[in-house]
Structures are given as C-alpha cells and as structure tokens.
VOGU-3710 file (C-alpha; in Angstrom, 3 decimals, decimal comma):
1> mcgisgfvgq> -2,010/16,254/13,384  -0,159/18,803/11,681  0,509/19,270/8,244  4,814/19,473/7,206  6,680/20,772/3,828  9,603/22,367/3,068  12,704/22,142/1,159  16,885/22,672/0,874  18,736/23,199/-2,112  16,911/26,258/-3,659
11> saslpeqknl> 18,291/28,913/-6,100  15,685/31,144/-6,444  15,536/34,521/-4,763  14,134/34,787/-1,231  10,902/36,061/-1,880  10,179/33,902/-4,709  10,902/30,497/-1,907  8,932/31,586/0,639  6,211/32,180/-1,895  6,880/28,241/-3,162
21> lqqmtdclah> 6,853/28,092/0,599  3,318/29,205/1,675  1,985/28,145/-1,806  3,457/23,970/-0,651  2,322/24,838/2,760  -1,438/26,088/1,747  -2,077/22,757/0,116  -1,661/21,056/3,400  -4,464/23,886/4,925  -6,968/21,027/6,187
31> rgpdgsdiwc> -4,189/19,080/8,115  -3,410/22,085/10,268  -6,487/24,346/10,313  -5,623/26,188/13,709  -2,407/28,173/12,422  0,167/28,274/9,545  3,754/29,881/9,326  6,472/28,987/7,419  10,819/29,695/7,762  12,777/30,837/4,776
41> eetvglghrr> 16,190/31,730/4,224  18,669/31,190/1,144  18,450/28,007/-0,204  15,594/26,601/2,451  12,930/26,936/4,106  10,176/24,801/6,510  6,723/25,300/6,303  4,170/23,776/8,886  -0,312/23,935/9,033  -1,116/23,026/12,797
51> laiidlntgh> -3,427/20,995/14,643  -2,855/22,382/18,282  -3,275/19,680/20,740  -0,291/20,185/22,959  0,994/23,111/24,051  -2,112/25,661/22,127  -0,255/28,472/24,001  3,663/28,726/22,993  4,009/25,447/20,331  3,954/27,472/16,992
61> qpmwdshreq> 6,417/25,893/14,615  8,508/25,977/12,606  10,353/25,895/16,055  13,754/26,603/17,732  15,961/24,722/19,393  17,079/26,181/23,122  20,235/26,502/20,850  18,899/28,987/17,845  20,898/26,084/15,655  18,479/23,803/15,012
71> vivfngeiyn> 14,911/24,592/13,439  12,028/21,539/13,005  8,912/21,117/11,843  7,209/17,927/13,713  3,579/16,153/12,201  2,009/13,472/15,107  2,432/13,877/19,486  5,519/12,316/21,184  3,640/10,685/24,583  6,766/9,895/26,336
81> ypelrkelet> 8,062/13,843/26,280  7,102/15,060/29,996  9,402/12,188/30,813  12,370/12,814/28,148  12,375/16,172/28,463  13,412/15,234/32,694  16,550/12,899/31,548  17,796/15,754/28,895  17,560/19,046/31,740  19,327/16,317/33,853
91> rghvfqtvsd> 21,897/16,596/30,877  21,718/20,110/30,711  19,192/21,024/28,302  17,236/24,229/28,095  13,171/24,040/26,947  11,287/27,214/25,992  8,437/25,730/25,446  6,356/22,790/27,444  5,264/21,371/23,634  6,481/17,869/22,573
101> tevipaaire> 8,108/19,377/19,376  10,966/20,363/21,743  12,291/17,350/22,799  12,866/16,180/19,398  16,014/18,226/18,166  16,458/17,513/22,035  16,776/14,228/21,994  18,912/13,840/18,293  21,510/16,179/19,645  21,998/13,916/22,966
111> wginrgllkl> 21,293/10,865/21,121  22,399/10,808/17,733  19,496/10,146/14,824  18,860/6,412/15,626  19,320/5,742/20,107  17,508/9,737/19,695  14,667/8,209/17,211  14,375/4,991/19,383  13,673/7,160/22,407  10,613/8,492/20,591
121> rgmfsfalyn> 7,566/7,034/22,086  4,738/8,691/19,577  3,593/9,047/16,065  5,839/11,302/14,232  7,623/12,730/10,945  9,243/15,791/11,558  11,867/17,538/9,838  14,789/18,959/11,163  17,369/21,712/9,859  20,385/22,278/11,212
131> iktkklllar> 22,412/25,769/10,829  25,809/25,279/11,616  25,749/22,274/9,757  23,956/22,915/6,935  22,281/19,189/7,018  18,119/18,507/6,422  16,883/15,531/8,735  13,883/13,489/8,101  12,531/10,742/10,030  8,811/8,872/10,525
141> drtgikplfw> 7,718/6,754/13,555  8,679/3,141/13,763  5,146/1,964/11,916  4,648/4,140/9,447  1,419/5,875/11,497  2,572/9,351/9,720  3,588/10,082/6,720  6,036/11,845/4,591  6,699/11,979/0,997  9,870/13,422/-0,970
151> arhngafyfa> 11,000/14,719/-4,520  13,956/15,619/-6,319  12,675/18,565/-8,696  16,038/20,560/-10,220  18,931/20,145/-8,015  16,967/20,983/-5,077  14,648/18,096/-2,488  11,420/18,953/-1,597  9,000/17,060/1,462  5,572/17,330/2,463
161> seakallltn> 2,727/15,170/4,473  0,859/14,785/1,608  2,348/14,560/-2,503  -0,992/17,392/-3,908  1,694/19,900/-2,254  4,670/18,736/-4,251  2,427/18,896/-7,715  0,117/21,597/-7,229  3,395/23,603/-6,990  5,057/21,702/-9,944
171> laerrldavs> 8,017/20,154/-7,504  7,324/17,104/-9,256  6,850/16,101/-12,726  3,676/14,503/-13,295  4,670/11,246/-14,504  2,955/7,958/-13,531  4,592/4,734/-12,543  3,415/2,143/-14,851  4,981/-0,984/-11,995  3,494/0,832/-9,413
181> ihdylalgya> 0,098/0,721/-10,857  0,879/-2,778/-11,703  1,308/-3,491/-7,855  -1,547/-1,140/-7,156  -4,080/-3,349/-9,069  -3,047/-6,422/-7,084  -2,452/-5,448/-3,764  -4,431/-2,124/-3,658  -1,558/0,650/-2,994  1,603/1,049/-4,619
191> iaprtcwkdi> 4,574/-0,798/-2,431  6,990/1,682/-0,467  8,873/3,372/-1,036  7,663/3,866/-4,778  4,184/5,537/-5,256  2,521/5,461/-8,507  4,377/9,122/-9,182  7,894/7,855/-10,457  8,676/11,563/-9,396  7,456/11,019/-5,875
201> qflppgswie> 8,381/8,631/-3,001  7,324/7,635/0,504  10,023/7,745/2,594  9,755/3,817/4,441  8,799/3,227/7,932  11,680/3,636/10,809  13,713/5,426/8,879  15,204/8,497/8,105  17,375/10,227/5,270  20,033/12,926/5,739
211> ispdgemrqg> 20,081/16,083/2,891  23,609/17,278/2,523  24,246/21,082/1,560  25,754/19,242/-1,607  22,798/17,640/-1,888  24,096/14,058/-1,037  21,758/12,068/-0,153  21,959/9,370/4,008  19,859/7,158/4,784  19,078/4,818/7,836
221> iywqwspkpd> 16,755/2,346/9,328  17,128/2,543/13,270  13,980/0,068/13,911  12,493/-3,014/11,599  9,611/-5,262/13,006  11,578/-8,377/13,862  9,900/-11,471/15,797  12,105/-12,715/18,892  9,758/-15,035/20,805  9,743/-15,879/23,922
231> yqtseeqwle> 8,801/-20,020/24,141  9,164/-19,899/28,356  6,785/-17,419/29,348  3,299/-19,292/30,339  0,301/-18,245/28,985  -1,061/-16,804/31,871  2,033/-14,526/32,046  1,632/-13,223/28,842  -2,295/-12,399/29,946  -1,027/-10,191/32,767
241> rleatlsdal> 2,304/-8,864/30,100  -0,227/-7,729/27,008  -3,313/-5,994/29,889  -0,642/-4,017/31,815  1,347/-2,871/28,580  -1,672/-1,708/26,840  -3,453/-0,092/29,362  -0,125/1,810/29,659  -0,422/2,480/26,418  -3,419/3,643/26,370
251> rchllsdvpl> -2,631/5,861/29,322  -0,230/8,016/27,267  -2,157/8,058/24,299  -4,429/10,358/25,817  -2,055/13,063/26,547  -3,482/15,558/25,190  -4,272/19,491/26,062  -8,177/19,072/24,466  -10,665/17,280/24,973  -10,263/14,441/22,558
261> gaflsggids> -12,779/10,457/21,807  -12,417/7,403/20,492  -13,621/5,368/17,996  -15,733/1,917/19,237  -16,928/-0,318/16,017  -17,934/-2,558/18,336  -14,611/-5,074/17,403  -12,976/-6,679/20,007  -10,243/-4,392/19,374  -11,394/-0,760/19,864
271> slavamlary> -14,438/-2,333/22,849  -11,510/-3,685/24,090  -9,652/-0,299/24,253  -12,980/1,852/25,325  -13,498/-0,509/27,691  -9,853/-0,509/29,635  -10,392/3,264/29,015  -13,238/4,374/30,339  -12,348/1,621/33,259  -9,141/2,883/34,700
281> hakdlltfnv> -8,240/5,937/32,470  -11,172/8,223/31,337  -13,995/9,207/33,145  -16,887/10,293/30,361  -15,851/9,088/27,449  -16,458/10,638/24,209  -17,050/7,167/21,442  -17,870/7,216/18,240  -19,234/4,649/15,707  -20,597/4,397/12,159
291> mfdeaeynea> -24,415/2,739/11,745  -25,397/1,471/8,116  -28,881/0,567/7,549  -27,887/-2,658/5,554  -27,908/-5,010/8,245  -24,918/-7,436/7,108  -22,813/-4,099/8,099  -24,232/-2,962/10,648  -22,125/-3,151/13,920  -23,725/-0,305/16,280
301> pfarlvaeqy> -25,817/-2,497/18,222  -22,524/-4,035/19,517  -20,916/-1,066/19,565  -23,880/0,211/22,246  -23,607/-3,109/24,076  -19,936/-1,748/25,184  -21,110/2,083/25,199  -23,559/1,124/27,847  -21,493/-1,334/30,099  -18,295/1,131/30,602
311> htnhheipis> -21,464/4,633/30,580  -19,474/6,958/27,044  -21,259/9,999/25,839  -21,431/7,243/22,817  -22,588/9,288/19,658  -23,721/6,807/16,552  -23,025/8,557/12,864  -25,785/7,140/10,791  -24,772/6,647/7,143  -27,051/5,681/4,970
321> satadaeali> -27,552/3,904/1,122  -30,933/5,990/0,731  -28,158/9,222/0,605  -25,223/7,906/-1,205  -23,503/11,142/-2,660  -21,242/10,105/-5,943  -19,775/13,919/-4,701  -18,061/12,096/-1,641  -17,198/8,992/-3,216  -14,878/11,508/-6,085
331> qcieqfdepf> -13,520/13,919/-2,625  -12,487/10,588/-0,407  -11,388/9,377/-3,273  -9,175/12,151/-4,661  -8,089/13,370/-1,653  -4,977/10,206/-1,755  -3,754/11,604/-4,107  -3,273/8,526/-6,130  -4,949/5,207/-6,576  -6,134/3,764/-3,606
341> sdpaslphyl> -8,878/1,115/-3,022  -10,450/0,522/-0,113  -14,276/1,019/-0,293  -13,578/0,703/3,606  -12,113/4,778/3,376  -15,272/5,735/2,617  -17,162/5,051/5,415  -14,078/6,419/7,619  -14,050/9,057/5,517  -17,765/10,821/6,189
351> lsratarevk> -17,202/8,953/10,408  -13,977/12,038/10,383  -16,156/14,304/8,853  -18,790/14,235/11,770  -16,614/13,098/14,625  -14,143/16,699/13,949  -17,651/18,242/15,007  -17,233/16,639/18,552  -13,598/16,680/18,850  -9,969/16,922/17,542
361> vvlsgdggde> -8,471/13,657/19,047  -9,829/10,212/18,751  -8,168/6,485/19,686  -8,458/3,932/17,299  -8,183/0,469/17,695  -6,210/0,412/14,402  -2,949/-2,310/14,780  -4,506/-4,387/17,096  -4,888/-7,133/14,169  -1,806/-6,773/12,570
371> vlggyplyrr> -0,011/-7,199/15,906  -2,215/-9,634/18,120  -2,875/-12,178/14,387  -6,833/-10,798/14,189  -7,326/-11,150/10,076  -8,990/-14,505/8,788  -6,054/-14,521/6,741  -3,776/-16,234/8,853  -6,145/-18,796/9,243  -5,783/-19,591/5,579
381> lillqglthf> -2,564/-19,242/5,414  -1,825/-21,837/8,260  -4,389/-24,292/6,194  -2,245/-23,592/3,082  0,792/-24,156/4,719  -0,188/-27,798/4,858  -0,419/-28,179/1,441  3,420/-27,339/0,048  4,106/-30,227/1,780  3,096/-31,725/-1,643
391> qwadpllapl> 4,803/-29,951/-4,033  6,356/-32,795/-5,339  2,997/-33,634/-6,881  2,550/-31,058/-8,585  3,060/-32,006/-11,840  0,968/-35,047/-11,128  -1,148/-32,907/-10,567  -1,649/-30,719/-13,063  -3,534/-31,989/-15,948  -6,721/-32,726/-13,299
401> lkvgahmrvp> -6,489/-29,111/-12,433  -5,992/-27,882/-16,303  -8,866/-29,891/-17,356  -11,081/-28,911/-13,645  -10,592/-25,049/-14,170  -12,894/-25,598/-17,198  -15,446/-27,258/-15,122  -16,458/-23,735/-13,710  -17,916/-25,473/-10,343  -17,256/-23,277/-7,155
411> lvyklinawe> -15,734/-26,082/-5,116  -13,391/-27,193/-7,870  -12,202/-23,623/-8,423  -11,214/-22,885/-4,856  -9,320/-26,219/-4,249  -7,376/-25,385/-7,993  -6,709/-21,695/-5,787  -5,764/-23,530/-2,858  -3,610/-25,623/-4,942  -2,158/-22,654/-7,082
421> haqghvagrl> -1,564/-20,604/-3,783  0,444/-23,088/-2,169  2,908/-24,184/-4,938  6,476/-21,507/-5,336  8,933/-20,053/-2,796  7,482/-17,506/0,186  7,231/-14,428/-1,481  5,195/-15,450/-4,653  2,557/-17,388/-2,018  2,311/-14,565/-0,090
431> tklltlypeg> 1,642/-12,250/-2,755  -0,976/-14,626/-3,536  -3,102/-14,566/-0,682  -2,818/-10,275/-0,226  -3,744/-9,779/-4,465  -6,623/-9,137/-5,660  -5,968/-9,212/-9,308  -3,358/-12,473/-10,286  -0,422/-11,094/-11,608  -1,085/-13,470/-15,144
441> hrnsnytdsf> -4,848/-11,917/-15,191  -2,911/-8,298/-15,076  -0,444/-9,029/-17,289  -2,814/-10,533/-20,426  -4,913/-7,786/-19,674  -2,781/-4,717/-20,148  -3,092/-2,658/-23,666  0,271/-3,271/-25,864  1,465/0,761/-25,389  1,557/-0,174/-21,361
451> hdlaladgpt> 2,379/-3,762/-20,766  6,373/-3,309/-20,974  6,034/-0,722/-18,521  4,291/-2,196/-15,981  6,402/-5,310/-15,905  9,925/-3,537/-16,719  10,831/-4,313/-12,991  9,112/-7,971/-12,763  5,792/-9,372/-11,017  4,867/-7,841/-7,983
461> htrisqylqd> 6,403/-10,772/-5,575  9,803/-9,038/-6,555  9,231/-5,503/-4,718  7,447/-7,778/-2,185  10,172/-9,728/-1,578  11,712/-6,633/0,580  10,030/-6,713/3,378  10,438/-10,120/3,744  13,604/-12,143/6,774  14,978/-14,977/5,034
471> dipnpldqml> 15,822/-15,977/9,377  12,124/-16,648/9,515  10,952/-20,078/9,642  7,982/-19,816/10,913  5,194/-18,750/7,753  2,548/-17,108/10,013  5,706/-14,706/11,546  6,774/-14,647/7,724  2,764/-12,750/7,114  2,972/-10,668/9,900
481> alemrmrlqa> 6,342/-9,072/9,850  4,960/-8,782/5,726  2,091/-6,595/7,374  4,021/-5,094/10,083  6,508/-3,412/7,203  4,606/-3,368/4,284  0,830/-3,470/4,751  0,161/-1,722/7,862  1,163/1,607/6,267  0,954/0,790/3,102
491> gylrkvdits> -3,114/0,730/3,608  -4,148/0,710/6,971  -2,453/3,744/8,274  -2,255/5,734/4,490  -6,250/4,968/5,000  -6,904/6,046/8,567  -4,162/9,395/7,794  -5,865/10,832/4,927  -9,317/10,328/5,983  -9,008/12,014/9,338
501> sahglevrvp> -6,920/14,388/8,410  -9,467/15,698/5,557  -11,442/17,266/7,921  -8,160/18,201/10,924  -9,196/14,941/13,095  -6,076/13,211/14,961  -6,526/9,555/15,426  -4,414/7,984/17,826  -3,439/3,980/17,685  -2,161/2,328/21,182
511> fldnqmlefa> -2,451/-0,937/19,335  0,878/0,325/17,478  2,954/1,935/21,016  6,752/1,232/20,774  5,785/-0,988/23,992  3,180/-3,005/22,484  5,017/-3,712/19,415  8,060/-4,658/21,619  5,125/-6,988/23,069  4,537/-8,287/20,330
521> eslpsafkvn> 7,613/-9,445/19,059  8,361/-11,336/21,542  4,665/-12,901/21,831  5,092/-16,170/19,478  2,856/-17,076/16,762  1,071/-20,223/19,214  -0,759/-17,145/21,240  -2,023/-15,250/18,117  -3,262/-17,504/15,878  -4,440/-20,549/18,593
531> ggrlkylayk> -6,372/-23,789/16,668  -7,985/-22,057/14,369  -9,026/-18,626/17,112  -7,858/-15,308/16,014  -6,793/-12,784/18,349  -6,638/-16,263/20,779  -4,391/-14,111/23,868  -6,690/-10,277/22,977  -9,566/-12,793/22,888  -8,647/-14,214/26,153
541> larrylpvei> -7,982/-10,477/27,725  -11,429/-9,724/25,644  -13,812/-11,807/28,460  -12,405/-10,374/31,153  -13,741/-6,889/30,176  -16,965/-7,676/27,300  -19,306/-9,547/26,626  -19,412/-12,668/25,047  -21,672/-10,756/22,339  -18,547/-9,228/21,245
551> tdrpkhgfnf> -15,668/-11,371/22,522  -17,503/-14,684/20,532  -18,658/-13,206/17,482  -17,193/-13,938/14,226  -14,530/-10,977/13,135  -16,170/-8,276/11,188  -13,539/-5,781/10,150  -14,994/-1,892/8,958  -16,512/-3,131/6,200  -19,155/-1,086/3,464
561> pfdqwssspa> -21,685/-2,139/1,708  -20,376/-0,424/-1,918  -22,183/-3,540/-3,769  -25,628/-2,465/-2,533  -24,923/1,283/-2,074  -24,352/1,319/-5,889  -27,916/-0,241/-6,808  -28,806/3,823/-5,890  -29,820/5,241/-9,374  -27,022/7,838/-8,866
571> ikgflydllf> -24,534/6,040/-8,119  -24,796/3,079/-10,363  -25,340/6,139/-13,207  -22,413/7,448/-11,981  -19,676/4,996/-12,274  -21,646/3,870/-15,683  -20,576/6,764/-16,395  -17,391/6,980/-15,096  -15,998/3,516/-16,420  -17,730/3,008/-19,401
581> spqarwrgll> -17,217/6,456/-21,364  -15,269/5,958/-24,791  -13,060/8,735/-23,045  -12,703/6,618/-19,947  -8,998/7,110/-19,182  -7,774/3,323/-18,137  -8,661/2,251/-21,797  -4,670/3,540/-22,494  -4,359/0,915/-19,666  -6,136/-2,083/-19,836
591> kphfidepwk> -8,581/-4,071/-21,852  -11,956/-3,393/-21,715  -12,172/-7,434/-21,035  -10,335/-6,102/-17,845  -13,254/-4,373/-15,668  -16,774/-5,899/-18,212  -16,491/-9,135/-16,491  -16,054/-7,562/-12,879  -19,250/-4,947/-14,362  -21,595/-7,870/-14,856
601> vftgqrnspi> -21,411/-10,268/-11,896  -21,129/-6,323/-10,115  -24,646/-5,313/-11,623  -25,714/-9,297/-10,967  -26,066/-10,164/-14,741  -23,706/-13,022/-14,602  -23,100/-15,389/-11,949  -19,131/-16,180/-11,502  -17,748/-19,702/-10,118  -14,963/-17,758/-9,879
611> msrrgayari> -15,419/-14,387/-8,736  -17,509/-13,362/-5,827  -19,979/-10,535/-5,608  -17,887/-8,794/-3,174  -14,059/-9,631/-4,993  -16,381/-7,870/-7,682  -17,244/-4,783/-6,124  -13,328/-4,364/-4,733  -12,646/-4,604/-8,465  -14,793/-2,335/-9,027
621> fsttalevwl> -13,687/0,096/-6,844  -10,276/0,071/-7,527  -10,890/0,798/-11,132  -12,918/3,375/-10,177  -9,831/4,863/-7,911  -8,057/4,888/-10,839  -10,209/6,473/-13,179  -10,934/8,852/-10,585  -6,967/9,802/-10,512  -6,670/9,406/-13,693
631> qkwrpli> -9,300/12,219/-15,012  -8,329/14,595/-12,098  -3,918/14,337/-12,776  -4,377/13,965/-16,009  -0,634/11,788/-15,288  1,322/11,525/-18,541  2,666/7,236/-19,022
//
C-alpha cells in the first residue's frame, strides 16, 4: 500500500513542476510513511510515497526498467511476481531489483497492455511512462482494490491515489457534481467513473487509460466480471475446488518481507481464512478484532473461539461508547475527500489505527460475500423475483395499495414496499433494493435551486444500468454482477482502503484473488444461495474448519452501534449543532423535512412504520458525512 501521483502535459518551468509534484506527493504521506521520491522532466512527473513491504532495500520508486525506457510508480502488491520474473527472464528480460514493481513494465513490454495486465495476480494501481513514445499508462486491478483518481487542468493531465492530492494543489476546481450527490443520497457513494467532484474522475476497476503527448486519451477494459456457470461439476467437486483455490490464494497473500497479521471478525469469511492460514500456511499468526460494549454488536466472543482453536496471537481492540469521540468521527469522514455514508468506516478506522501499531500488513475477509453470495439482500431478491410474475395485476392492486399507504401499519407498509420493489425493469428493481432514499423521496426534498441540477442526467438507475449485463437471465447473477462491477469497489473496498491507508496499514483481500474470481464466475448461483442458506458452498467448507457457533449463527456483518454511541451528550450535541445550525450547508441542497423526520426517529421522539431506528441512523450518518464534506471543502454548486 503506497501513494502515487503525477502529471503529463505540464507547461510550467521544471523547478515549478518539481515543486508541484512534491506537494501532490506530500498530500499522500499517510499512505507511505517509509519514504518519498519524485521523478520529473519537462512536461511529465511521477511521485511516490512508500510503505515498504517487499524488497525493502532496492524497491524504491519511481523505478526504471532495465532498458531505461519506462519509469513506474506503483501502489499495491503483485503476488505472482517471482513466477512472472522467471518467465520473463526466459524471454530475455533483465531485472535490477528483487521487487514486484519491476515485473510490471516488463510484462507490459512483453505482452502488451491487456495481456500484460491479465498476467498480474494482485492488487494494484500504477502509472507507467514510456520515454520513447511519451505516453503515460494508468491501470487498476480487476476489482478496484487500489484506487486511482484523475483530472484535467489547463491542458494537462493529473492523477493521484486520493482526490486530496488534486484538490489541495488546486489542480481540480472545487465544483460539486450535483448528479453524483443525487446518487450518493441513494447509495452512499458516487457511481464511478464520476465522483462528487465535477472535475475529478475515478478510474474504473479492470481498466486502463493511456495519454498521448498531444493529450489524446485512449481507454480500455482488460477484465470485467462475467458469470459463466458450470452446471456439470458436482457439489463435492465444487467444494474441493473451493478449498484448494482459497488455500492457494491465502498462501500467495502471505508474500511479505515484514510481519503481517489478519483481521478476525468472528464471521465465516475471516474465520475460515484464519483457520486455513493457521493450519497450513502461517505459524504464530497475529489476529485482530474489534470489541464493543454493546452485546448486539460485539463479535469478540466468536473471534476468540477461532483464535483459541487455532492458537493465534490474538489482539482485541476495545472500542467503547463511553469514549465516543466526535473528533475521530470527523477525521474519519474527512479522510474520504467526498461524502461516504457507511457507518462501519469509523470502527474500521479505529481498528486500523490500533492494528498499525503492531504490523504493516493484514489479511481480511472482505470480498467473500460478493464472490460467494453472502448478503441477506440476496434472499430478499429471490423472494421479490417471485412477485414479478404478477406484475400484470398492478393496475388492479394500485387503488388498494394507495389506501394501505395511509394506514401507517408496519406490516402493511412492508407488503406495499415489497410489491413496489418487484415492479418495473431490472435496473429499477435492483436500484430500489440498494437505495437508502427512494428516487421520489429525494426528488421531492431538493431545494428549487438544486433540483434540476441533481436530476440533470435522469434517475439513479440509469447510471446503475451501465453495470448490468443484458445476457444474464438469472436475477441473482445480475445482482452479483452489479456487486462486483459497482458496489464492491465504490463501497466496501473504498472503505477499507481509505480507513487503513490513513494509518499506513496495508489490507489484503485473498477472497478477491484472480483465481478466486475465476472460480466464482463459474460457480452456479445455486451454490451461492441455496434454500435460504447464504454462501452455501462457503458454509459447507467452513463446517470442516470451524465450530457450529461460528458457522450456524445468523450473518452479522461489521456493524457499528452509531445510534447508541450518539446517545452520549458529546456526540448527540455535536450532531445536533452540525445538522441543525441555521448555517448548515446542506440547507442549500435539501429541504428541512429531509433531516427532520429521521432525526425524530433517531432520537426516539417518534416511532415510524416506514423507518426503523437503524434506517434512521443510516440517514443521519449519510447527512452528517455530506455536511462535514460541505463544510470542509466548500464546493461550488
């Protein structure tokens, strides 16, 4: 995990260019506390902040290839670099270091962009400049584990691992993207390649862009999640393949020249990973877990069961509502450089801060739910799919549903909500399942000045539809494709990258290894969700390694008692002052009703048949993240 930055097409003097590049790189110091360097010549520059994991002595960047024709800055790890290096050496390539970085330009030189990128087994974002062609190549790993942002300014092209390197150096105008705010209020994040900044874009996962000397941009997609179910393989064969594939992924992800550990939440994914690591690959494994005071959220006893069974060196990180800290909340939210509404980002931020005091690298169970079918949402999708067969009855039921909507009875509301979710086209139905605020609710709560800007490009589902495949008939496979192509990198992986890199900690995700992805693409959906059993095949494998207290308990997820924490005077007062100040900047975008109703439910002033307390606190956190961003950056509308 490192930080990269740079530009091409800059017309300032060389000293001015170097100064600018150094400023950009310094903005990413938290991502790479072990070193910093830049390379710059007329019109082009590359900067790097290093977290030293592999080849501690000769792995410094920017790094040249042996021909002195290509220079690279790289964020991530290539786990198969020893094998790639040997293969490339047989083809005549010479290497000067023992770093994984050096195999990237060699692979691109040998096999071209698409084939070269497909050869890389790992997580990465990098910038590669060719001295002869004067072209700059940017690329990201298959699922977007490592981030990369870019912008154009005054005819030049700029990039960085985080948007702050572009914003703090005034390389991107601080203009709000109203359409992305509309999508944020639905999903909790902007839909790539857009960000909440009008002039900053996110390089999508599995893709690359190449900038020519004249500024022309060429783009390509080298990999995209595409299910190809294999119905000929038996359940037992699938089980053996999963065990072998996951074991090999875990083995590869241990590649490191520094000590590493593993997050152990107590859920199936992290517990299974730790069990297999401890049994086959790693002795004296360090494990880390969050411990909450609130029993409903505390998974520490389950993590402890696994740690004791496999004799890991276990660390429990206490996070207590008694020490609720508004300052930590603000720091966490601000780290994202744009609104991000997952409340679990705060405990992950605090867990990463504590873990970074012990190790530089941890393995995580993230990605297991996406590749193997683990979210309760999938059960709901299957149930709703049954209702789609009765769409013909909508004209008959509409009057009854309209009457029922005024009854304010929770069960009636749930039935109405389920029916509405089952109507319409696929993109619309899937969007409703993922949405915090429905389309109509958002539309009716914008201020007059913001309304048309927010809806300028149509409803949210029109942008989600770009991630759907028309040739996927199974609705569960459609949702899994949407998860892998959009939600995984925009939500969960973004949370993990930002909250861990804030403390110079690298998080690896073996469930998203190349071979695990290829395995999951061919695994039929019936082995992911079966008879209401989520992650069916992973459950079968987990039963070989874990006690039933882990495998048979309901899915918990990495939840955070934000509503209970917010009962403390310090946090509650902070939230009230932030959100209800007459000078609150969200008032320029939203009508007061948008926040009034969730606040009353959140603080126990009102019971709502259409909004649970958890739903209310999700809305409060979403608006809090938006307001903190608006106050910090003061973007122009």
